[in-house]
C-alpha positions in Angstrom: -24.4 -94.8 203.3 -25.4 -92.2 201.1 -22.9 -89.0 200.8 -24.3 -85.7 202.1 -22.8 -82.0 202.0 -24.6 -79.3 204.1 -24.3 -75.7 203.3 -25.7 -72.0 203.7 -26.1 -69.5 201.3 -25.2 -66.2 202.9 -25.3 -62.5 201.2 -25.8 -59.2 202.1 -29.3 -58.5 201.1 -30.7 -58.4 197.4 -27.0 -60.0 196.3 -29.3 -62.6 194.6 -29.1 -66.0 197.4 -32.7 -66.9 196.4 -32.7 -66.6 193.1 -29.5 -68.9 192.9 -31.3 -71.2 195.3 -34.3 -71.4 192.4 -31.8 -72.4 189.4 -30.3 -74.9 191.7 -33.7 -76.8 192.4 -34.2 -76.5 188.6 -31.3 -77.9 187.2 -30.8 -80.3 189.9 -34.1 -81.8 188.3 -36.5 -81.4 191.3 -38.9 -79.8 189.3 -40.5 -81.1 186.0 -39.8 -79.3 182.4 -43.0 -78.5 182.1 -43.8 -77.7 185.9 -45.0 -74.1 186.7 -42.5 -72.5 189.6 -43.0 -69.2 191.0 -40.1 -66.9 191.3 -38.5 -67.3 194.7 -40.0 -70.6 195.2 -38.2 -70.7 198.8 -39.7 -67.3 199.8 -43.0 -68.2 200.9 -44.4 -65.9 203.1 -46.7 -63.5 202.1 -44.3 -60.6 203.3 -41.5 -62.2 201.9 -43.0 -62.3 198.5 -44.5 -58.6 198.8 -41.3 -57.2 200.0 -38.9 -59.3 197.8 -36.5 -60.0 201.1 -36.1 -63.4 203.1 -37.1 -62.8 206.5 -36.9 -66.6 207.9 -34.1 -69.0 207.1 -35.1 -72.0 205.2 -34.1 -75.7 204.3 -34.1 -77.3 201.0 -32.4 -80.1 199.3 -30.9 -81.6 196.2 -29.1 -84.4 194.5 -26.3 -83.9 192.3 -24.2 -86.9 190.8 -25.6 -89.2 193.6 -24.9 -86.8 196.6 -27.6 -85.1 198.6 -26.8 -81.6 199.0 -28.4 -80.1 201.8 -29.1 -75.8 201.7 -30.3 -73.3 203.9 -31.2 -70.0 202.4 -30.9 -67.5 204.7 -31.9 -63.7 204.8 -29.7 -60.8 203.9 -31.1 -58.2 206.0 -29.2 -57.2 208.8 -32.2 -57.1 211.4 -32.4 -60.9 210.9 -29.1 -61.7 211.4 -29.8 -63.9 214.2 -31.6 -66.3 211.8 -28.3 -66.7 210.1 -26.2 -66.9 213.8 -28.8 -70.0 214.5 -28.6 -72.2 211.4 -24.6 -71.8 210.9 -24.4 -74.6 213.7 -26.2 -77.0 210.9 -23.9 -76.6 208.0 -20.2 -77.6 207.3 -19.5 -74.8 204.7 -21.1 -71.8 203.2 -21.6 -70.2 199.7 -20.9 -66.5 200.0 -22.4 -64.1 197.5 -21.1 -60.9 196.3 -22.8 -58.7 194.1 -20.4 -58.0 191.5 -21.5 -54.0 191.2 -21.8 -53.5 194.8 -18.9 -55.5 196.8 -19.3 -56.5 200.1 -21.4 -54.7 202.2 -21.9 -54.5 206.3 -24.2 -57.7 206.3 -21.5 -59.7 204.0 -19.1 -58.7 206.6 -21.3 -59.9 209.7 -22.0 -63.3 208.1 -18.5 -63.9 207.0 -17.2 -63.4 210.2 -19.4 -65.7 211.7 -18.9 -68.4 209.8 -15.0 -68.1 210.0 -15.1 -68.1 213.5 -17.4 -71.8 213.3 -14.4 -72.5 210.9 -16.5 -73.4 207.9 -15.3 -73.3 204.2 -16.2 -70.8 202.2 -17.2 -70.7 198.5 -16.9 -67.3 197.2 -19.5 -66.8 194.6 -19.2 -63.6 192.6 -22.7 -63.0 191.6 -24.8 -60.6 188.7 -21.3 -60.2 186.7 -24.0 -59.5 183.8 -24.5 -56.3 185.0 -23.7 -53.5 183.1 -22.1 -51.7 186.2 -20.0 -55.0 187.2 -16.3 -54.3 188.7 -15.6 -58.1 188.9 -11.7 -57.5 189.4 -12.1 -54.7 192.2 -14.7 -56.8 193.9 -12.4 -59.9 194.1 -9.8 -57.5 195.5 -12.4 -56.3 198.1 -13.4 -60.0 199.0 -10.0 -61.0 199.6 -9.1 -58.2 201.6 -12.1 -58.6 204.0 -11.0 -62.2 204.6 -7.9 -60.6 205.5 -9.3 -58.0 208.0 -11.4 -60.9 209.3 -8.6 -63.1 210.2 -9.2 -66.0 208.0 -6.7 -69.3 208.2 -4.5 -69.6 205.5 -6.8 -72.7 203.9 -9.7 -69.9 204.2 -7.9 -67.4 201.9 -7.5 -69.9 199.5 -11.3 -70.4 198.6 -12.2 -71.0 195.6 -14.3 -68.0 193.4 -16.4 -68.6 191.0 -18.6 -66.5 188.7 -22.2 -66.5 188.4 -25.4 -65.0 187.1 -27.9 -66.5 189.3 -30.7 -65.1 187.1 -29.3 -66.6 183.8 -28.6 -69.8 185.9 -24.7 -69.8 184.6 -21.4 -70.1 186.6 -17.9 -70.4 185.6 -14.4 -70.6 186.9 -13.2 -67.4 185.6 -14.6 -63.8 184.8 -13.5 -64.3 181.1 -15.3 -67.3 180.0 -19.0 -67.1 180.4 -20.9 -70.3 181.7 -23.6 -72.8 180.4 -25.0 -74.0 183.5 -24.3 -74.2 187.3 -22.3 -77.5 186.7 -18.7 -75.9 187.8 -20.8 -74.4 191.2 -22.2 -78.1 191.7 -18.9 -79.5 191.0 -17.1 -76.9 193.6 -19.5 -77.9 196.3 -18.5 -81.7 196.2 -15.1 -81.2 195.8 -14.7 -78.3 198.5 -17.1 -78.8 201.2 -16.5 -81.7 203.4 -18.8 -84.3 204.5 -20.1 -84.0 207.7 -18.6 -86.6 210.1 -21.0 -89.5 210.8 -20.4 -91.9 213.7 -23.6 -93.9 213.6 -23.1 -96.2 216.6 -22.4 -93.3 219.0 -25.0 -92.3 221.3 -27.5 -90.1 219.6 -27.0 -86.4 219.6 -28.9 -83.5 218.0 -28.7 -79.8 218.3 -32.0 -78.2 217.6 -31.2 -75.2 215.5 -34.7 -73.9 213.7 -38.5 -74.7 214.8 -41.1 -74.6 212.5 -45.0 -74.9 213.5 -48.0 -76.9 211.9 -51.4 -76.6 213.3 -51.8 -80.2 213.3 -48.4 -82.0 214.8 -47.5 -78.7 216.8 -43.9 -77.6 217.1 -41.0 -79.1 214.7 -37.8 -79.3 215.5 -35.7 -78.8 212.9 -31.7 -79.6 212.9 -28.4 -82.0 212.0 -27.9 -85.0 214.3 -24.4 -84.8 215.2 -23.9 -88.3 216.1 -25.8 -91.7 216.3 -28.8 -92.6 214.8 -32.8 -92.0 215.3 -35.8 -94.0 214.6 -39.4 -93.2 214.4 -41.3 -93.7 218.0 -37.6 -93.9 219.4 -37.5 -93.0 223.1 -35.5 -89.8 223.7 -34.4 -87.4 226.0 -34.6 -83.2 225.7 -32.1 -81.2 227.8 -30.5 -77.7 227.1 -26.7 -77.2 227.7 -27.5 -74.8 231.1 -30.0 -77.3 232.6 -32.4 -74.7 233.2 -35.3 -76.9 232.5 -33.9 -80.2 233.5 -34.5 -83.3 231.2 -37.7 -84.1 229.5 -38.1 -87.5 228.0 -40.0 -87.7 224.8 -41.1 -89.8 221.9 -39.9 -89.0 218.2 -43.5 -88.9 216.5 -42.8 -88.3 213.1 -39.5 -87.5 211.2 -38.9 -86.1 208.0 -35.9 -85.4 205.5 -35.9 -82.5 203.2 -36.7 -83.2 199.4 -36.7 -80.3 197.0 -39.0 -77.8 198.4 -41.0 -80.3 200.6 -40.2 -82.5 203.4 -41.0 -86.7 202.8 -41.1 -88.7 205.6 -38.8 -91.4 206.9 -38.4 -93.7 209.5 -35.0 -93.9 210.3 -32.2 -91.2 210.2 -28.1 -90.7 211.1 -25.7 -88.8 211.6 -24.8 -86.1 209.4 -28.9 -85.7 208.3 -30.7 -82.2 208.6 -33.9 -83.7 209.9 -37.5 -82.3 210.8 -39.1 -84.1 213.8 -42.6 -83.5 215.7 -43.8 -84.7 219.0 -42.0 -82.5 221.7 -44.4 -80.2 222.7 -42.6 -77.3 224.2 -39.1 -78.2 222.7 -37.2 -74.9 221.7 -34.1 -73.5 219.6 -30.9 -74.3 221.6 -32.2 -77.7 222.9 -30.5 -80.7 222.4 -32.0 -84.5 221.8 -30.1 -87.2 223.4 -30.1 -91.1 224.0 -32.1 -91.5 226.9 -29.0 -93.4 228.7 -26.5 -90.7 227.7 -27.3 -87.1 228.6 -24.7 -84.7 226.8 -26.3 -81.2 225.7 -24.2 -79.1 222.8 -23.5 -75.8 223.3 -25.7 -73.6 221.2 -24.4 -70.5 219.4 -24.3 -67.1 221.1 -26.5 -64.6 219.5 -26.1 -61.3 219.5 -27.7 -58.7 221.9 -31.0 -56.6 220.7 -30.0 -53.1 220.1 -33.6 -51.8 220.2 -37.0 -52.0 221.9 -40.3 -50.7 221.6 -43.0 -51.0 224.0 -46.5 -53.3 223.3 -49.3 -52.2 225.2 -53.2 -52.8 225.0 -55.2 -50.4 222.8 -56.8 -47.7 225.0 -57.9 -45.2 222.1 -61.8 -44.2 221.4 -61.9 -46.8 218.7 -60.3 -49.7 220.8 -62.0 -53.4 219.8 -63.6 -52.2 217.0 -61.9 -53.6 214.4 -59.3 -56.4 216.2 -59.9 -60.4 217.1 -57.3 -60.2 220.0 -57.3 -57.1 221.8 -56.5 -58.1 225.7 -53.3 -58.3 227.3 -53.4 -61.9 227.6 -53.8 -62.3 223.8 -50.8 -60.1 223.5 -48.5 -61.8 226.2 -49.2 -65.5 224.5 -48.6 -64.0 220.9 -44.8 -62.5 221.8 -44.4 -65.5 224.0 -44.7 -67.7 221.2 -42.7 -65.4 218.8 -39.8 -65.5 221.5 -39.6 -69.5 221.3 -38.9 -69.2 217.1 -37.2 -65.9 216.9 -33.9 -66.3 219.4 -33.0 -62.5 218.6 -36.4 -61.0 220.1 -36.6 -60.3 224.0 -39.8 -59.7 225.6 -40.0 -58.5 229.3 -43.4 -57.5 231.0 -43.8 -53.9 232.2 -44.7 -54.0 235.8 -48.0 -52.4 236.8 -49.0 -51.8 233.7 -50.8 -54.0 230.5 -47.4 -53.3 228.5 -44.5 -55.4 227.6 -41.0 -54.5 226.3 -40.1 -56.1 223.1 -36.2 -55.6 222.1 -34.9 -56.9 218.3 -31.9 -56.1 216.2 -33.7 -53.2 214.2 -36.8 -51.0 213.0 -37.4 -53.8 210.3 -37.0 -56.8 213.0 -39.8 -55.2 215.2 -42.1 -53.6 211.7 -42.1 -57.4 210.7 -43.4 -59.0 213.9 -46.2 -55.7 214.0 -47.0 -56.3 210.5 -47.5 -60.1 211.2 -49.6 -59.9 214.3 -51.8 -57.2 212.4 -52.9 -59.5 209.6 -53.3 -62.6 212.0 -56.2 -60.1 213.8 -54.6 -58.4 216.8 -55.2 -55.2 217.8 -52.6 -53.0 220.1 -50.7 -49.8 220.2 -46.8 -49.5 220.1 -44.4 -46.7 221.2 -41.3 -45.1 219.3 -38.7 -47.1 218.9 -35.7 -46.2 221.6 -32.2 -47.9 221.6 -31.1 -50.1 224.4 -27.7 -48.4 226.0 -25.5 -50.4 228.2 -22.7 -49.6 230.9 -19.0 -50.3 230.0 -16.5 -49.8 232.5 -19.0 -47.1 234.5 -19.5 -45.3 231.4 -23.3 -45.2 229.8 -22.8 -46.4 226.2 -24.8 -46.5 223.1 -24.9 -48.8 219.7 -23.2 -47.5 217.2 -23.8 -49.0 213.4 -21.5 -49.0 210.8 -23.7 -47.6 207.6 -22.8 -47.8 203.8 -24.1 -45.4 201.7 -24.0 -45.8 198.0 -25.0 -42.4 196.0 -25.0 -40.4 193.1 -22.2 -37.7 192.8 -24.5 -34.9 193.0 -26.2 -36.2 196.5 -23.3 -36.5 198.4 -23.4 -33.3 200.1 -26.7 -33.3 201.1 -26.2 -36.9 202.8 -23.0 -36.2 204.3 -24.4 -33.2 206.0 -27.6 -35.2 207.5 -25.7 -37.9 209.0 -23.1 -35.3 210.2 -25.9 -33.7 212.0 -27.2 -36.8 213.6 -23.5 -37.5 215.2 -22.2 -39.8 212.4 -18.5 -39.9 211.9 -16.8 -40.0 208.3 -15.1 -43.1 207.4 -14.4 -43.1 204.2 -15.5 -42.3 200.5 -14.5 -44.2 197.6 -15.8 -43.3 194.2 -17.8 -45.5 191.7 -18.1 -44.7 188.0 -20.7 -41.4 188.6 -21.6 -42.5 192.2 -20.0 -42.8 195.3 -19.8 -45.1 198.2 -19.8 -43.8 201.4 -19.0 -45.2 204.8 -19.9 -43.8 208.4 -20.2 -44.6 212.2 -23.1 -43.3 213.6 -25.3 -43.9 216.7 -28.5 -46.1 215.9 -30.9 -43.7 217.3 -29.5 -41.5 214.4 -30.9 -43.4 212.1 -34.2 -43.2 213.3 -36.8 -41.4 210.6 -33.4 -41.0 208.3 -34.6 -43.4 205.5 -37.5 -40.9 203.9 -35.0 -38.1 204.3 -32.1 -40.0 202.3 -34.4 -41.4 199.7 -35.6 -37.7 199.0 -32.0 -36.2 199.0 -30.9 -39.1 196.0 -33.9 -39.0 194.6 -34.5 -42.6 195.2 -31.4 -43.6 193.7 -29.8 -44.2 196.9 -28.7 -47.3 198.4 -28.3 -47.7 202.4 -27.1 -50.4 204.4 -26.5 -50.5 208.4 -25.2 -53.0 210.7 -24.5 -52.7 214.3 -20.5 -52.3 215.0 -19.8 -51.9 218.6 -20.8 -49.9 221.7 -19.1 -46.3 222.6 -19.8 -43.6 225.0 -22.6 -41.5 224.9 -22.8 -39.1 221.7 -25.1 -36.5 223.1 -28.3 -35.3 221.8 -29.8 -35.7 218.3 -32.7 -33.7 217.2 -35.4 -37.0 216.2 -37.8 -34.8 214.1 -38.0 -31.1 213.6 -41.4 -31.0 212.4 -44.8 -30.7 214.6 -47.9 -32.7 214.1 -51.4 -31.7 213.0 -53.8 -32.9 215.9 -57.9 -33.4 215.6 -59.3 -31.7 217.7 -62.4 -33.2 218.4 -64.0 -36.6 217.7 -66.0 -37.4 214.6 -65.7 -37.8 210.7 -63.2 -35.6 208.7 -65.2 -33.6 206.2 -63.8 -31.5 203.2 -64.5 -28.3 204.6 -62.6 -29.0 207.8 -59.7 -30.5 205.9 -59.6 -27.8 203.7 -59.0 -25.4 206.2 -56.6 -27.8 208.1 -54.2 -28.2 205.0 -52.7 -24.8 204.8 -51.4 -25.9 208.2 -49.4 -28.8 206.6 -49.6 -32.0 205.1 -52.3 -34.1 206.0 -52.2 -38.1 206.3 -56.5 -38.7 206.2 -58.9 -38.1 203.7 -62.4 -36.9 203.8 -65.0 -39.7 205.7 -61.9 -41.0 208.0 -63.3 -41.4 211.5 -61.0 -39.3 213.9 -60.9 -38.8 217.4 -59.7 -36.1 219.7 -55.7 -36.3 220.2 -55.6 -38.4 217.1 -52.6 -37.2 214.6 -54.0 -36.2 211.1 -51.1 -34.7 209.5 -47.9 -32.8 209.9 -46.9 -29.4 210.2 -43.6 -27.8 208.9 -43.4 -25.9 212.3 -41.9 -27.6 215.3 -44.7 -27.4 217.6 -48.2 -29.5 217.5 -51.0 -27.6 216.4 -54.8 -28.3 216.5 -57.2 -28.4 214.0 -60.8 -29.0 213.6 -61.0 -31.5 210.5 -64.8 -32.0 211.3 -65.6 -28.6 211.0 -68.6 -28.1 208.8 -69.5 -25.2 206.9 -72.8 -23.5 208.2 -75.6 -23.7 205.5 -77.4 -20.5 205.1 -79.4 -19.0 202.1 -76.7 -16.3 201.4 -74.4 -17.0 198.7 -71.9 -15.2 196.8 -70.4 -15.7 193.5 -67.0 -17.1 193.7 -66.6 -18.1 197.6 -68.9 -21.4 196.8 -66.4 -22.8 194.6 -65.5 -26.3 194.9 -63.0 -27.2 197.6 -59.5 -28.5 196.4 -58.4 -30.8 198.6 -54.4 -31.6 198.3 -53.9 -35.6 197.9 -53.2 -36.8 201.6 -49.7 -38.9 202.2 -50.3 -42.4 202.5 -48.0 -43.8 205.7 -46.6 -47.3 205.7 -46.0 -48.8 208.7 -42.2 -48.3 208.7 -42.9 -44.6 207.8 -45.3 -44.6 210.8 -42.4 -45.7 213.4 -40.3 -43.4 211.8 -42.7 -40.4 212.4 -43.3 -41.1 216.2 -42.0 -38.5 218.8 -41.5 -39.5 222.0 -44.9 -38.4 223.0 -46.7 -40.3 220.5 -48.2 -43.6 219.6 -49.2 -45.8 216.8 -52.3 -47.5 217.0 -52.3 -50.5 215.2 -55.2 -52.8 213.8 -56.0 -55.4 211.1 -57.6 -52.6 209.0 -55.8 -49.3 210.0 -52.7 -47.7 211.4 -53.3 -44.3 213.2 -50.6 -41.7 214.8 -52.0 -40.4 218.0 -50.7 -38.7 221.1 -50.1 -40.8 224.3 -52.4 -37.9 226.2 -55.1 -37.5 224.0 -56.9 -34.7 226.1 -55.6 -31.2 224.8 -55.9 -29.8 228.3 -53.8 -32.4 230.2 -51.2 -32.5 227.0 -50.3 -28.9 227.3 -50.0 -29.4 231.3 -47.8 -32.2 230.5 -45.8 -30.3 228.3 -45.3 -27.1 230.3 -44.3 -29.4 233.1 -41.6 -31.2 231.2 -40.3 -27.6 230.2 -40.0 -26.3 233.8 -38.2 -29.7 234.8 
C-alpha cells in the first residue's frame, strides 16, 4: 500500500495558507517547469479571487519521497468556521500558520482549539518571517501561551516549529537560518504526522465531510475512508448517525482521488484514502457510507450554532421582475435549500403565512457571500437588516458576545476605544507593538453592525480588525444602530441633475442623474437622525426668462457608491435591501409616505 499523510492547513485570514499550498504544489512537481500557473491556484471561485479570501475548503494532493500527502486548504475568516470544523474529521494532523508580525489572532484560537479537541498533531509554521515588522521570538511565545491556554497535552505542547516565507517558498528549522526551499516542511510532515489507521479487510465505512457539485454527474461526496475498501459499481448503504432518514441502498458509480489540483478516476480505494464519490443523489454532509451487510453510522462533528439571521423575501418593489431571472418564492426556497446541503453552518426556516425565509449564519460576511452568489446566478429578492440570535440561559435572555482584536496606529486608539465603548464593548487588554497598538474587546455581536466603515475612517484605512464568537452573556441593553437618517425619493421617475442638485444640500447621495427611482426608495444619507423626503425627479421649469449668473452649470458632488456589505451595514430596522443581478437598491419597508408616517407615530406611541 502507498504511504499516506492527511493534513489540513489552518490559520487566521490572510496569514498565507493558500500561498503556501501554491508553493507546496510547485515544489512537489505538480506543475511543469514552463507551465503558467495563477497565483492562489486553490482559490478557484470568482468571489474568492476578487476578494482575496478563501471561502470554501478544498482538497488537493502532492507526492513527496513516494509518500502521498492529501492537503485540505481551509478558509481563515471566522464566518466560514463551519468549513474548518467539518473537514477536520478527514485529517490526522494540521499545519497551523501564524503571521510573524500579527501573531495568533481570534480565528487562530478557534481553529487550533477544534484541532486539539480531536487530538490532532500540530505543526506550527511561523509564516512571513521576511516582513520588516516581523517579531518572531514574541510570536513563538504567544503560540506556546495559546497552546497552554487551550489545555494542549504534553505531546501537543512539544509540537515542532518551522519558520517560513510562503511567498518565497522557503522554510527552515530556525529563525536565524534562511531556508532555500520547503524540504524542511515536507520532512516534518512525513516524520511527525502519523499515517492513518488502515484496516482494509474490515467492513466499509466512510464519513462524508464535504459535498461538491457537477452539473453532469450531480452531487459528489468527499470524505476519508475510515476502514475497508470500496470498488467502482459496488453496492453500498448510506445512513446518518441519528437514523433520521433511514438506510438507503446505492451504487458507487464513479470514484476519484485527488491528484494536484485535479481529480483522477480510480476503480478502487482503501482505508485512509480521501476520495470523491458520485452516483448518490441526495447524499449530504454528515452521512456515512457503509457496507450493505454492516450498517454502522459514524458521529459527525458538532457544528457551532449560527449567531445572526436575515429575512430573505420575494421582491415586491415597483421594479420587481425587471432584472432577475429567478424571482418566485419557489425559486428562492429551492436555492436556499440547496445551499444548506453543502453549508453545514447555515440554517433556513420558512416564515409562516408569507413569502419569506429566515436565513441564519455565522456573520455578516457569511450571509453577504450567499447574497452575492445568488445575485450572480440571476436571483432577485429582498433582504432585511441582519439581527442577532438571542438564546435563553437559566431563564435569562442572553446574546452572542464576540472577541474583537484590533491592530491600530497609536493616534487612532482614543477614537476606537470611544466608539466601541459606546457600543457596549468591554476593553480586555492593550498591547503596544512598535508605533501601533493591539487592542482586545468583548462586545455584543449587534454592537459591530455598521462599525467596520467607521473603523476604517477612524484609522485612516490603516487598522486591522478581526472578530470571532466567544460566548453568550445576559443582554447588555440598547445600542444605537445608526445616528443618521435616510434621504427618501418622494415620487417615481428618473433622477435628474436639477433635482439632485437641490437634494445634495440635505446629505450625501447614493445615485446619479439618469437613475430610475421609485417612491420610498432611499437615495442618500442625512446627517440628521430623522428621515427626509426629497424630490430627485424635479425638473427646472422652462421659461424664456434668463438672468446672468443664475443659470450657471449645476455642480453635483459625486455619488457615494455602496458595496453589498456597506448596504447591509447601512440598513435601519424599517428598511430593506432590494437585490437584483444588476442593482442594489435601498428602500423603506413601507413605500407609501403617509402610511410610513402613520406607522412611525404608532411605534412612538407604543
